[in-house]
C-alpha positions in Angstrom: -32.4 -23.6 -24.2 -34.0 -26.2 -22.7 -36.5 -25.4 -20.0 -37.5 -27.4 -16.5 -41.5 -26.2 -16.2 -43.7 -27.1 -12.8 -43.9 -30.7 -12.4 -40.8 -31.9 -14.4 -37.6 -34.2 -12.6 -35.0 -32.1 -10.8 -32.5 -30.6 -13.5 -29.2 -32.2 -14.8 -25.9 -30.6 -13.1 -23.0 -29.4 -15.2 -19.9 -31.7 -15.1 -17.2 -29.9 -13.3 -13.8 -30.8 -14.9 -10.3 -30.2 -13.1 -8.1 -31.4 -11.0 -8.5 -33.7 -8.2 -7.4 -32.7 -4.8 -8.4 -34.0 -1.2 -10.7 -32.3 1.1 -14.6 -32.0 1.6 -17.3 -33.5 -0.3 -20.4 -31.9 -1.2 -23.5 -33.1 -2.5 -25.4 -31.0 -4.9 -29.4 -30.7 -4.2 -31.5 -30.6 -7.3 -34.4 -28.6 -7.1 -38.0 -29.2 -8.8 -41.6 -28.1 -9.3 -40.6 -24.6 -8.2 -43.6 -22.1 -7.0 -43.3 -18.5 -6.9 -40.5 -15.9 -6.3 -40.6 -14.7 -2.9 -37.6 -11.7 -3.0 -35.3 -10.2 -6.0 -32.1 -8.2 -5.0 -30.0 -7.4 -7.7 -26.3 -6.1 -7.0 -23.8 -3.8 -8.1 -20.3 -5.1 -8.9 -17.0 -2.4 -9.6 -13.8 -1.8 -8.8 -11.4 -4.7 -8.3 -13.9 -7.0 -7.4 -15.5 -6.7 -11.0 -12.4 -7.0 -12.2 -11.4 -10.3 -10.3 -14.7 -11.6 -11.4 -14.0 -11.2 -15.1 -10.6 -12.6 -15.1 -12.1 -15.5 -13.2 -14.5 -16.2 -15.9 -12.6 -15.3 -18.7 -15.6 -12.3 -19.8 -13.9 -9.8 -21.6 -16.2 -9.0 -24.2 -17.5 -5.6 -23.2 -15.8 -2.7 -25.7 -18.0 0.2 -23.4 -16.1 1.7 -21.3 -19.1 2.2 -18.7 -20.1 -1.0 -18.7 -16.6 -2.2 -18.5 -16.5 -0.7 -14.8 -19.7 -1.6 -13.2 -21.3 -4.9 -13.4 -24.8 -6.5 -12.1 -26.1 -9.8 -11.3 -29.9 -10.7 -9.7 -30.6 -12.9 -7.0 -34.0 -14.3 -6.6 -35.6 -16.5 -3.4 -38.5 -18.8 -3.7 -40.4 -22.0 -3.1 -40.7 -25.7 -4.0 -42.4 -28.3 -2.5 -42.4 -26.7 0.8 -38.6 -25.5 1.0 -37.1 -22.3 -0.2 -34.5 -21.9 -2.6 -32.2 -19.2 -4.1 -30.5 -18.9 -7.6 -29.5 -16.4 -10.3 -32.2 -15.0 -12.4 -31.8 -15.5 -16.1 -30.7 -12.8 -18.5 -33.2 -12.0 -21.0 -32.8 -14.7 -23.9 -29.2 -14.8 -23.5 -26.9 -18.1 -23.1 -29.1 -20.8 -24.4 -26.9 -23.2 -23.3 -27.4 -23.2 -20.1 -30.3 -24.7 -18.2 -32.4 -23.4 -16.5 -35.5 -23.6 -13.7 -38.7 -21.5 -14.7 -40.4 -19.7 -11.6 -43.6 -18.9 -13.4 -42.8 -15.8 -15.5 -38.9 -15.7 -14.1 -36.1 -18.5 -15.2 -33.2 -18.9 -12.8 -30.2 -20.6 -13.9 -30.2 -24.2 -12.3 -26.4 -24.4 -11.7 -26.9 -21.7 -9.4 -29.7 -22.9 -7.1 -29.3 -23.6 -3.7 -32.0 -24.7 -0.6 -32.3 -22.0 1.8 -31.9 -23.8 5.5 -34.7 -23.0 8.3 -32.5 -20.8 10.3 -31.5 -18.8 7.6 -33.6 -15.5 6.2 -34.2 -14.9 2.7 -32.4 -11.8 3.4 -29.2 -12.9 4.8 -29.3 -16.0 2.1 -29.4 -12.8 -0.6 -26.4 -11.1 0.8 -24.5 -14.6 1.1 -24.9 -15.6 -2.0 -23.6 -11.9 -3.1 -20.7 -11.6 -1.2 -19.5 -15.3 -1.6 -19.7 -14.6 -5.6 -16.3 -13.3 -6.1 -14.4 -13.3 -2.8 -15.1 -17.5 -2.6 -16.7 -19.1 -5.7 -14.2 -16.9 -8.0 -11.2 -17.6 -5.9 -11.4 -21.6 -5.0 -8.6 -24.0 -5.9 -9.9 -26.2 -9.0 -12.9 -28.6 -8.0 -13.8 -31.7 -10.0 -16.2 -34.5 -9.9 -15.5 -37.4 -8.0 -16.0 -40.9 -7.6 -18.0 -41.2 -10.8 -20.5 -39.3 -9.2 -22.0 -36.0 -11.1 -23.5 -34.3 -7.6 -20.6 -35.2 -5.5 -17.5 -32.3 -5.8 -14.0 -32.3 -4.3 -12.7 -29.1 -3.2 -9.5 -28.8 -1.5 -6.1 -26.2 -1.9 -4.5 -23.8 0.1 -5.5 -20.3 0.6 -4.6 -16.9 2.0 -7.1 -14.1 3.3 -5.6 -10.0 3.5 -7.8 -8.2 5.6 -9.4 -8.4 9.3 -12.6 -7.0 8.4 -15.7 -8.4 8.8 -16.4 -9.4 4.7 -12.6 -11.3 4.9 -13.7 -13.3 8.1 -16.3 -14.4 5.8 -14.9 -15.1 3.1 -11.8 -16.8 5.3 -14.6 -18.8 7.2 -16.2 -20.3 4.3 -13.5 -21.3 2.3 -12.1 -23.3 5.6 -16.1 -24.7 5.7 -15.1 -25.7 1.8 -12.1 -27.9 2.7 -9.9 -25.1 2.1 -6.5 -24.7 4.2 -7.1 -20.9 5.0 -4.4 -18.5 6.3 -6.0 -14.7 7.6 -3.4 -12.4 7.4 -4.5 -9.0 9.6 -2.7 -6.3 11.2 -4.9 -7.4 14.1 -8.7 -7.9 15.2 -9.5 -10.6 13.1 -12.5 -12.8 14.5 -12.9 -16.0 12.8 -13.2 -19.6 13.4 -11.1 -22.1 14.7 -10.3 -23.5 11.4 -8.7 -20.4 10.2 -5.0 -19.7 10.9 -4.5 -16.1 11.6 -1.5 -14.4 10.6 0.3 -10.9 10.7 2.3 -9.7 7.9 5.4 -10.3 9.8 5.7 -14.1 11.2 8.3 -14.9 13.5 9.3 -18.4 12.6 12.5 -18.6 14.9 15.1 -17.2 13.3 16.9 -14.1 13.5 14.5 -12.1 11.2 10.9 -12.1 11.0 9.6 -13.4 7.2 6.6 -11.9 5.1 3.5 -13.8 5.6 3.7 -15.3 2.0 7.1 -16.7 2.9 6.0 -18.4 5.8 3.1 -19.7 4.5 4.8 -21.3 1.1 3.1 -22.9 -1.4 -0.8 -21.8 -2.0 -3.4 -22.1 -4.4 -5.1 -18.3 -4.1 -4.9 -14.9 -2.6 -8.0 -12.7 -1.9 -7.2 -9.3 -0.9 -10.1 -7.7 0.4 -7.6 -4.5 1.4 -6.4 -3.6 -2.0 -5.6 -4.6 -5.4 -2.6 -5.5 -7.0 -4.2 -6.2 -10.2 -4.4 -2.2 -10.6 -3.3 -0.9 -14.2 -2.3 -4.5 -15.1 -2.7 -5.6 -18.6 -5.8 -7.8 -19.2 -6.9 -9.3 -22.5 -8.2 -12.1 -24.0 -4.8 -13.5 -24.4 -3.5 -12.2 -21.3 -6.1 -12.9 -18.6 -4.5 -12.1 -15.6 -2.4 -8.8 -16.5 1.2 -8.3 -16.0 1.6 -6.9 -12.6 5.1 -7.7 -10.9 3.3 -8.8 -7.6 1.0 -11.1 -9.6 3.5 -12.8 -11.6 5.8 -13.3 -8.3 3.2 -15.0 -6.1 2.7 -17.2 -9.4 6.4 -18.2 -10.0 7.2 -18.1 -6.1 4.5 -19.2 -4.5 2.6 -21.0 -7.0 -0.5 -19.0 -6.8 -2.6 -19.6 -9.6 -5.9 -16.9 -8.7 -5.1 -13.3 -7.3 -8.4 -12.0 -6.6 -9.5 -8.4 -5.4 -12.4 -7.9 -3.7 -11.7 -3.8 -3.4 -14.9 -1.5 -3.9 -15.1 1.5 -6.0 -16.1 3.0 -3.0 -12.8 1.4 -0.9 -10.8 2.6 -3.6 -12.6 6.7 -3.1 -12.1 6.2 0.8 -8.7 5.0 0.0 -7.5 7.7 -2.4 -9.5 10.7 -0.8 -9.2 9.9 3.3 -11.5 9.8 5.5 -11.8 13.4 5.3 -13.2 14.0 2.1 -13.5 10.4 1.0 -16.9 9.4 2.9 -18.6 11.8 0.9 -17.2 10.5 -2.6 -18.0 7.0 -1.8 -21.4 7.7 -0.7 -21.8 9.9 -3.8 -20.7 6.7 -6.3 -22.9 4.0 -4.2 -25.9 6.4 -5.1 -25.1 6.9 -8.6 -24.4 2.6 -8.7 -28.1 2.2 -7.6 -29.5 4.8 -10.3 -28.2 2.7 -13.0 -30.4 0.1 -15.2 -28.8 -3.1 -16.2 -28.4 -2.3 -19.9 -25.6 -0.1 -18.6 -23.6 -3.3 -16.6 -22.5 -6.2 -17.8 -24.8 -8.9 -17.0 -22.8 -11.3 -14.2 -23.8 -15.3 -14.5 -21.1 -17.4 -12.0 -19.6 -20.4 -13.0 -21.2 -24.0 -13.0 -21.8 -25.2 -9.3 -22.2 -21.8 -7.8 -25.1 -22.7 -6.1 -25.6 -26.5 -5.3 -21.7 -26.4 -4.3 -20.6 -23.4 -3.1 -23.8 -21.7 -1.8 -25.2 -24.9 -0.8 -22.3 -25.7 1.5 -22.0 -22.2 3.4 -25.8 -22.0 4.1 -26.1 -25.4 5.4 -23.2 -24.6 7.7 -24.4 -20.9 8.7 -21.4 -19.5 7.0 -23.7 -16.5 6.1 -22.9 -12.2 5.7 -25.4 -10.5 7.4 -24.3 -7.3 5.1 -23.8 -4.8 7.5 -22.1 -3.0 4.7 -24.3 -3.4 2.2 -26.8 -0.7 0.9 -30.3 -1.1 1.0 -32.8 -0.9 -1.7 -33.6 -2.8 -4.9 -29.9 -2.1 -6.1 -27.4 -2.9 -3.5 -24.2 -1.9 -3.6 -21.4 -3.8 -0.9 -20.0 -0.6 0.6 -16.8 0.7 2.7 -15.6 0.9 6.5 -13.1 2.8 8.5 -11.5 -0.5 9.7 -10.6 -1.9 5.7 -9.3 2.0 5.3 -7.1 1.7 8.6 -5.6 -1.7 8.1 -4.5 -1.0 4.3 -3.2 2.0 5.2 -1.2 1.2 8.6 -0.2 -1.9 6.5 3.8 -2.2 7.0 5.4 -1.4 3.5 8.4 -3.3 1.7 11.8 -1.7 3.1 13.2 -2.1 -1.5 11.3 1.1 -1.3 8.7 0.1 -3.3 4.6 0.7 -2.5 4.0 -2.8 -2.1 2.3 -4.2 1.4 4.8 -6.1 3.4 4.4 -10.0 3.3 3.8 -9.8 -0.6 6.9 -11.3 -2.4 9.1 -8.2 -4.3 12.1 -7.5 -6.7 14.7 -8.2 -4.4 17.6 -5.8 -4.3 20.0 -8.1 -6.6 17.4 -8.9 -9.0 17.1 -5.1 -9.5 20.4 -4.8 -9.6 20.6 -6.0 -13.1 18.2 -3.5 -14.0 20.9 -0.8 -12.7 23.9 -2.8 -14.5 21.6 -2.2 -17.6 21.4 1.5 -16.7 25.0 2.1 -16.3 25.7 0.0 -19.5 23.1 1.6 -21.9 23.7 5.9 -20.7 27.2 6.0 -22.5 25.3 4.4 -26.0 22.5 7.1 -25.9 24.1 9.8 -27.7 24.8 7.4 -30.6 21.4 6.0 -30.6 19.4 9.1 -30.7 16.7 8.5 -33.8 13.3 7.4 -34.2 11.5 4.2 -35.1 8.7 4.5 -37.3 5.6 1.8 -36.3 6.4 -1.2 -38.4 9.6 -0.5 -39.9 13.3 -2.5 -38.4 14.7 -1.4 -35.2 18.1 -2.9 -35.1 17.8 -5.3 -32.3 18.6 -9.1 -33.2 16.0 -11.6 -31.8 18.4 -12.5 -28.7 18.7 -8.7 -27.6 14.6 -9.0 -28.4 14.0 -11.6 -25.8 15.8 -10.2 -23.1 14.4 -6.5 -23.4 11.0 -8.9 -22.8 12.3 -10.7 -19.6 13.5 -7.3 -18.4 10.4 -5.3 -18.4 8.4 -8.5 -17.3 10.1 -8.3 -14.1 10.2 -4.7 -13.5 8.6 -3.7 -10.4 8.0 0.5 -11.3 6.4 0.1 -14.9 2.8 -1.3 -16.1 3.0 -3.6 -19.2 0.2 -2.2 -21.7 -0.3 -4.9 -24.9 -2.8 -4.1 -26.9 -5.7 -1.6 -27.3 -7.5 -4.0 -24.4 -5.3 -3.8 -22.4 -4.8 0.5 -22.9 -8.6 0.4 -21.7 -7.7 -2.0 -19.1 -5.2 -0.4 -17.3 -5.5 3.5 -18.2 -8.9 4.2 -20.0 -11.3 2.3 -17.7 -9.8 2.8 -15.0 -9.4 6.6 -15.6 -5.8 7.1 -14.4 -3.1 9.6 -14.7 -0.5 7.8 -16.6 2.7 8.7 -18.5 3.2 5.8 -21.5 6.3 5.2 -22.8 5.5 4.0 -26.3 8.1 1.6 -27.7 8.9 -1.3 -29.9 10.7 -4.6 -29.2 12.8 -4.0 -32.1 14.0 -0.2 -31.1 17.6 0.3 -30.1 16.6 3.7 -29.4 14.4 2.5 -26.9 16.2 -0.1 -25.5 18.7 2.8 -24.4 15.5 5.0 -22.8 13.9 2.4 -21.0 16.6 1.5 -18.1 16.5 6.1 -17.8 12.5 5.4 -17.7 12.7 2.9 -15.0 14.7 5.1 -12.8 12.3 7.8 -13.3 9.1 5.5 -12.7 11.0 4.5 -9.4 11.6 7.8 -8.0 7.8 8.5 -8.8 6.7 5.6 -7.1 4.9 7.4 -4.2 2.9 10.1 -6.2 -0.3 9.5 -8.3 1.2 9.3 -11.8 1.4 5.4 -12.8 4.3 5.0 -15.4 3.5 1.9 -18.1 5.0 1.1 -21.3 3.1 0.2 -24.2 4.1 -2.5 -26.7 3.9 -0.9 -30.9 5.6 -4.4 -32.0 3.6 -6.2 -34.6 0.2 -6.0 -35.7 -1.5 -5.6 -32.3 1.4 -3.2 -31.4 0.7 -0.9 -34.2 -3.2 -0.8 -33.7 -2.5 0.9 -30.1 0.0 3.1 -31.5 -2.9 4.3 -33.6 -4.9 4.2 -30.9 -2.4 6.3 -28.7 -2.0 8.4 -31.8 2.0 8.4 -32.1 3.7 7.4 -35.5 7.0 6.7 -34.3 8.9 5.3 -31.2 9.8 6.1 -29.0 7.1 8.4 -27.8 5.6 9.7 -24.4 2.1 9.7 -24.1 0.7 11.4 -21.1 -3.6 10.4 -20.2 -5.0 12.5 -17.6 -8.1 10.5 -15.7 -7.9 8.0 -18.5 -8.5 10.7 -21.5 -5.1 11.6 -23.7 -3.5 15.0 -22.9 -1.2 14.9 -25.2 2.2 13.1 -26.4 5.7 13.8 -26.5 8.2 12.1 -29.6 11.8 11.9 -27.7 14.6 10.2 -28.2 17.0 10.9 -25.1 15.7 11.0 -21.4 16.1 13.5 -20.2 14.2 15.8 -22.2 13.1 19.4 -21.9 9.7 18.7 -24.0 8.5 16.3 -21.7 9.5 17.8 -18.5 7.5 21.1 -20.3 4.4 18.8 -20.5 4.6 17.4 -17.2 4.5 20.8 -16.1 1.8 22.1 -18.0 -0.3 18.5 -16.7 0.4 19.1 -12.8 -0.4 22.5 -13.6 -3.5 21.8 -14.5 -3.0 23.8 -17.7 -4.1 22.9 -21.2 -1.2 20.9 -23.1 0.6 22.7 -25.8 0.3 20.7 -29.2 3.3 21.8 -30.0 5.1 20.1 -28.3 3.5 17.0 -30.0 6.2 18.0 -33.0 8.8 15.6 -33.7 12.4 17.0 -33.8 
């Protein structure tokens, strides 16, 4: 690891490689001769906001379930040659490949450093750095050094911000200041700068019917969701970053949107799930609990290269600051919640398809879902002749072509979350503490195929409840490990999870199933699982 000591010349910026766009040019500052730390502030991240950071930074190495739910970062401010600067404090002896700058006993990562203008206080610089880390920096379209210069960065592209709250307006104004073409979608009351195009969920484009905002905008690079999380329950693994959410997939395929970034915090989730009567107490209790955590209980977060001199520097210079009215106080801060966020999400119109998808986001069209319904009708007659299970690792009777077709159907399914591998189970169910019914299947299992449309109908009819419906792929080595984790020996099986913990499993060969109905009855009544239901038929 190299250190830049007092008196040394400026540090060398890390080169940023990606596709070039048109946009604004940002000159990167190079601090030197740092003298002292002025302020130090640790920030906690959780919920969809932390999940978005992990996806953006390909950081899924933490196996501890507690760590997987909480992340932290420490920003410090200091002085150098009479100038005030801000940067991310180095984590212990880790990450020796990144250049650091010394502040006496403290070091900061050099590519996270920005100079603080005189009109911006240290406190506002700290809250702005924290607020811009995920909502702005992780959502930026690709950047690149241009013109052969290592200290110039080119930003461009199109982004959509969902929400009209204080934080959403900050994100929209910040992205616009960085040269991004921004559309902010809100049900009303958004106060942004002149560079931001403000839309409602339904947009009048001069035709007979209005269209959703995503269709009105067309193609865009990023979407930042400040009031919801369409990544909830999706598969996020080292080989499947970004997950299998239908909305996220449709954003990518229909609108060429490569980045879905949710900034929903756990406190916001608690308000959403418990309402304005019971939610505030639970959310505030959660915030206090997060503030009591020590750093070794959290994922230690470090921004990608260029955060300080490229992103944060421009925001501070253009006076795009986040005052942090929803930030908790103390040496450890957590971004909390506001009633405006709750009311906007709860009052946002839903799509008429029947799925609980906010209007304007892409959904499976009725004619597309008809394909699933046709499969249901065709396969229902086959169930009685296919009532047999398949041992994990054995052959199930489907051809490769049939397997590929079933995989395509699964990927389009808007009602069933797809889980692959033990990592996918952790991210979708256990770390989220979800109540979940998991259909364990194999791609080559004919009985599983016959049950699939019936399970989809079951999930569709139960979409408005609190139970998440998921399908776990037990195919291959990764699938066998997942089956072992779920403690099932054959497929098809149904495994119930209560608040992220395994509740019980039922082996089924058809739907409806009396055993599954009994298991769900016990589950919903709060009684213990009957272990005799786990016996094979």
